[in-house]
Each structure stands twice: as C-alpha cells, then as structure tokens.
N, C-alpha and C positions, 0 to 999 in steps of 0.2 A: 458410557454416558458420563457428560460433565458434572460434577457435584457442586452446588451452588448453597454455598454458608450464607444465612440470614444474619444481619447486623441491626441490632436495635439503635436508635438515634444516638444514644451516647457511646457506642462501642464505634460507629460512624466517625463521630466527633475527636474520640480518640486516635482512630486510625488515620485522620487527618489532620490533626493537630500540627501545627508549624509546618503543613506542605505547600508548596510553592505552586501556585495556579499557573499554568502552562496555555491554557486554554478556555474560553469560558463564551456565551451568547447570552440572549436575552432571557433565557431559562435557568442560567446560573452556572456553576463551575463544570467544565467537560472533561479536562485533562488535567491532573494534579501530579509532581514529583513527591513521592512521599521520603520521610526524612530518612530511610536506608538507600534512598537512590533508584527504587523501583517507581515504576508508572501507575497510576491508577486512572481509567479510561471511564467514564462514566455514559450510560446508554439511558434514554426515555422512551418511553411508549408514548407515540403521538397521536394514535388513535384507539380508542375502545376495543375494535376489531381489528387490531394490527397481530399479524401473525407474531410480532414481538412478544404476544403475550403467552405463547407456548413456547417460541424457542427465540431467546432474548438473544440479542446482537452480543449480549456477553459472551454467551454461550458459543455464538459464532465464531467469536474473533479466537476464544479458545481451542476449539476444533481446527479451526484455520491454522494456527500457529503449528498445532501438532502434525496437522497433514501436508504442511509445506515442508516443515522437518523431516519427514518421511521420504520426500521427493528432493531432498538435499538443496532446498532453496533457503537460502539464508533470511531470517527474518526474528522478530522478538519472540523472547521465551516467555510464553503462558504460563504463570504460577498458580493463579486462583480466580475463582468467580465470586461474586457476592451480588447479594440482594437487599436494597434498602427500602423496606417498605415505606418509611416514614418520610423520604423524600421522593417516592414512587421512580426511584433509580434502580439499575442493575449496573455492575460494573466489573472491570477484569484488571487485575493487577499483573504487570509483566515487567519482565526485565528488558529496559531499552537495548537498540543496537547502540554503539560506539562509533562515532564517526559522523560524517556531515550528509546531509542530502545534497544533490546534484545541483540544485538551486542554489545553495549556499556554496559550493563547489565553484560555480561560476562566477558569484560575487565575489570571492576572494581572488579571482585570475581575471578583474577585469571585465567582469561579465560577459564573459566566453568560456569556451571547451574545447580542449584539445581534440584534434581528429582521434588520438588513441581512447579518449574515454568517450566520444560517439562511437566508435565501432564497438567499445566493449558495451555500452547502452543496447545497439542493435543486436549485438550476441545476447546479451541477457532476456531481453524480452523475447526473442525467438526461442529462448530456453523454456522461458515461461509457456509458453504456447506450445512447444513441442510436447511439454510435460502435462498439458491439458489445463492449463491455469488461464482463468479467464480473469483480469483483475481490474475491476470495475472502478476503482480509484487509480487509475493508472495515469501519473502524473511526474513530473521530473521531481517534486516536495517530497514523493514517496518512496522513492527511489534513494538508498543510501549507500555511500562509498564508505564501507566502514574502515575501524582504523589496520585491520589486515590487508588494506587494500582489496577489498572484494565488494560485489554489489549484493545488495539485499532491499526488501522491501517492508514497508511498515503501512499504518493503517488498513491491516488486513480482515476487517469485520466484513466487508460487503466483496465477496468473491465467489468463486465457482471453480471446482476442481473436478475436471472430467478424467475419465479413464484413458482416453485416447488423446492424440495431439488435435488441436484444434484445428478445425475445418478453415477454410479461407475466409468465409463470411463471417465467423465470429473474430478469426483474426483482424480483418477487415475493420468490424465494428469494433472491438475494444482499442484500435489504434485512433479511431474516431474522439475518445474521450480526450487523448491529448490535442486533438484539435482547438479544444475549449480557451486553450491556454495559449496565448500569441508569443508571449515570453519562450516559454519552452520551446515552440517550433524555430523561433529565433535561433536560439542556443545550438538545437540540432543542426539547422543550416549552415550555418559557421562559413558563409562562401562556398560550402562544399555539398551543395544541397542532395547529392547521391550518397554520401559516405554513410548515414546511418541505415538508409533503404538498403545497400549493396551490402553491408556489414548483416542485416537482419535475413535478407533471402540467403546469403553465402550460410549462415548457420539454421536455418529452417529445416524441417525434416518433411518438407513439401516440395514439391517440383511445382513451381508457379509459372504459368504463361507470361507471355512478355505482357501483355494486356495487363494482367492481374496485380506486375509489378507496378506498373505506370499508375493503376490506381492508387497504391501504396505512396509513391512519388506526390501524387495529385492532391492526395488528403493532405499530405504533410508540408505543404507548400503553402506557408502563411499569405501568399498572394493571390 
C-alpha cells in the first residue's frame, strides 16, 4: 500500500519555494523541478465521482514505477506521494531519467532518426508488450534515450500491467496511440517504412500472421 503524506499549504509552499515550473495549464502548475533536482508532478480530481478520489493518479504513478522496476523496464524512480487539500491536488515526487526523449534526439540530428535508433525503438516497444505493459501514453516524447544509452519510459501514471504478454488486439490498439502524432510517424518511417515494424515483429514473443503484420504497417503509415 502506498503511503501518502498530507501537506499543509505552508508546507507545500516551502517545498516548492524556488522550484522551476516545467509544465502548467489553465488550472495551474502541473510539473515542477524542485530545488534538489527531483520532479513534482501534480494531479487534480476532475470530477467529484472520479475514481481518482479513491485511487489517485499520484498513487498510480508510484505503484507503476515500482512495477516497471520489477519487470526491468527503465523508468523514473518514485520517491514520495503527497496530498495537498488546500489546493485540491495530489502529487508524486520522483527522480527523473537523465537523457533526452526521442523527439529531442531527432531534433538534435536534423529532425531524423538513424535506422539503429528505429530498430531499438521497435525492439523496446515489443519488450513492453511482451512483458504485459499497455502504455496509454505511448509516443516518442515519452520514450527516453538515457545517459547510459538505454531506452526507458516516462509519464507513467496511465498504464496497465498484465501478467501475460499482450494479445494482438491490445498490441495493435496500443500502437494506435502513436497514430495521433504525425511527426512521430514521419520519424519512424525515415524512407525505410518497414524498419520499425520489422524490428517490432522480430522481438515480439508472438507469432504474427502476414495479415497482422500488414495491419501494423498500415496503421503506422502516415499517408
């Protein structure tokens, strides 16, 4: 069970004093870098009947980080869950991954990805699916090439971890999340449309039919 410590408004202000705001929206701050380099991600309950009242996204984030570590998937290290009633927020403090997300990696290389990186991405996503991980926030901005030259994931509040390898339907549905980002699809193609899909299929612990492979290829073709 995840312990969530409750902070007063003053304690929250002391915690976030001199913090850098990394993300915010119309409702206020969402992600802050604290003085010690750790990250505070804040969550709000959007509806009074939301399940987040009983199992907050902060707790989900924390437990997901622990579960990913047990499956040897690189991700952030969750340190602490907090509740701040005065601002109607919960939060999780975590140690971020050092490195750059794949979109930033592409930006640094003239908005392209090497075939080697594309192969590694296909292999990595297959590994997630092999280990039963359905990552709802799957896109290249949430996959990080770490300082140790390994791949990991961030923004992990919304994922599902199954005991068994994902079936074809869930694999395809998870890939559909990437369909929403034209720039990501363009990076994965890089004039070699089959590289990503071939790498994914080769690394998957699933025997795909030719028609199923074609489904992946069609889905990830931005045209």
